[in-house]
N, C-alpha and C positions, 0 to 999 in steps of 0.2 A: 504494500500500500504506500502510495506517495501522494503528496499534495504539491502541485506545480502550477506554473503560469498556464493559463488557458490559451490554446492555439487559435489562429484565425478560423480554421475549419470548425473548431468547437464553438467559437463565438457565433458562427453562422447558424448554429442550432440552438441559440439561446432561447428562442421562442418555445421550443419543445420543453426545455427545463422549467420555464415559467409555468407552462401548462401542467407539468408534474407537481408544481407547488400550488396549483389551484388558481393561477392567475392566467386568464385566457387572452387578455388584450396586451399585446406587446408592440411597442413602437419600433417599426422596422427601420426607420431613419436612425434612431438611437443605436440600434444594433450595428448598422452600417458604420456609424461614427466610431463605435468601439473597435470594430475591425480595422478601420483606418488608423486609429490611435495605436493599436497593436503593431500594425505594419510599419508605422513611422517610428516606433520605439518609445513613444511618449507615455503609453498606458502604464500606470503604476510606478513611474519614476520618482515620485515624491511621497511615497507611502511604503511602509515596511522597514524603514530604518529608524535611527534615533530621531527625536524631534529636531535637533540641530541639523542633521544631515538632510532630513526631509525639507526643512525650510530653505537651506542653501540650494538644494536642487530646484525648488519652486521658484526661487528668485532668479534663476538662470533659464527659466522656461517662459516662452511667450504667454501672455495673460490668457489668450484665447484657448490655450491648451491646459490651463490649470485644472479644469474639471477632470480631465482624463489622467493627468499626472497624479491627482489625489484619489484615484480609484484603482481597485485591484480586483481582478477576476481570476479565480483559482479553480483548477480541476483536481478532483479526487480520483485517482486511478488505482484500480485493484486488478492485479494479474493482467495488465495490459488493456483493461476495459475502463471506459469512463463511467464511474459510479456516482459522481456527484459534482455539483458546481456551486461555488461561492462567489458572490459579487457584493462588494461593499466599498464604502468610501464617500466621496462627495455626493451631496443631495442637490440636484439641479433646482428643484422647487425652492429650497431654502436659499440657495445662492441667488436665484433670480429675485427673490423677495428682498434680499439685502442690497443687491446692486441697483435694482430698479432700472432707471433710464441712464444711469451713469456709465461712462466708458472707462473701465479699468485699464484698457490698453493705453490710455493717455498719461497714466501715472508713471513717473520715473522710478523704476524699481531700485536703481542704484543710489537714490538720494532719499533715504528714509525720512530725513527731517522735512521733506516737502510733502509727505503723504498727508492727505486730508483725514479727518477723524473717521469718516465712514470706511475708508480703506484700511485703516489700522484695525478697526473692529472686524472687518471682513477677513483679514488675514488671520486674526485670532480664531474666528469661526472656522475658516478653512483648515487650520492646523489642529484644532482641538475637538471637532465634532465629525461624526461619520454615521452613515446609515447602512444597515444590512439590507441591501436591495433584494437579495436572493440567497436562500439556502435550500438546495434541492438535492434529493437523493433518488436515484433510479429505483423503481419498485422492486427490482430483483435484489437490491442490496439493502433494503430497509430492515430495521430491527436488529442491526448489527453494530450500532454505535457510530456509523459514519456521519450522520448529521451532527452529532456531538463533536466529532473530530473537526468538522468544518467550522463550527462555532468557536471551538477552542483556538483554531488557527486565527480567526478574526480577532479574538480577544488578545491573543499573544501579540499580534501586529499592533493592535490598538494601544496596548500597554507600553510597548516599546516606543511608540511614537507619541506617548503622553496624550492620547485622545481622552478627553474628560466626559464626553457624552456620546454614547453609541446607542442607536435606536433603530427600530424597524416596525413593521406592522404586518398583520396577517388577517385573513378572513375570520370573523368571529364564529363562523360555522365550524371551523377546525378547532374544536375545543381542546384537543390533545396538545395543541401548541402552547396553551396557557401554562400547562404544567412543564412542558419541555423548556421554555425560556425561563420560567420561574426557577427551575432547578439549576439553571446555569448562571444565576446571579442577576437576572434582569427583574426589574419591577414591571409587572404586567398591569396595564390600566384596564378600566371597565370598557366594555364594547361601546364605541362611539365617543369615548372621552377624549377631549383635545389634549395634546401633548404640550406642556409648558416649554417654551424655547428661550426663556430669559438667559439661561446659561450660555446659549449660543449667540444670541443677538444683542445682549446687553440691555434689553427692555423686558421687564417682568410681565408686561401685558401681552407679549407676543405668544401666540399659540399656533400649532399645526392642527388643523381640524380634519379628522378622518371621515370617511363615509360612515353612515349609521351602523353598517354591518362590518366595520373594521376595528381592529384592536391594536393599539400601540404598545410596544414594550421598550424599556429604556434602562441603560446602566450608566450611572454617574461615578466618576472617579475624581479625586482631588489631585492637583499638580504636585 
């Protein structure tokens, strides 16, 4: 068994893995962008190392590539077969909420004293928050602890990079996931309950609101 970076061919099948996780609607454009980021070498370049190393790499990455640099897609392989997929990292919806109509590409990354306040907060969010987008195990390999191994890998990477807020969501109909994530150190909210985002955005009034039939789970850590 090994957990490794996901190949371009495996990324092309991401929709199938989302379906296995009970998520039917997949953005094909987003999948194509992930493949392009893997081909260019930018995917995952600023996540998986120490916080300092991740930041240094981010500062030398074009702003438009930050989202992909702060994302990791991993394959769990068993006896040469793909048994599971993990995708976690930057959350586009949150980043869009924080940036708004501003153009981060106009900020001089090599002149920190010139950074506006919103950009400083955005960097803090980019470096210290992450979302578990997908944890999926093929039906043939379920019940053998592989889902737990994928989550543990995400937690290991998060802790090494000093991520203080790691969160995700699942369909409330999948009641078994409440116990699964709870046993792995996450606080599991009530179905439909908004997720407080003050730790990420700096504003205690900010919330991420799920669909009524979705459930958030979150793990907080101090720096």
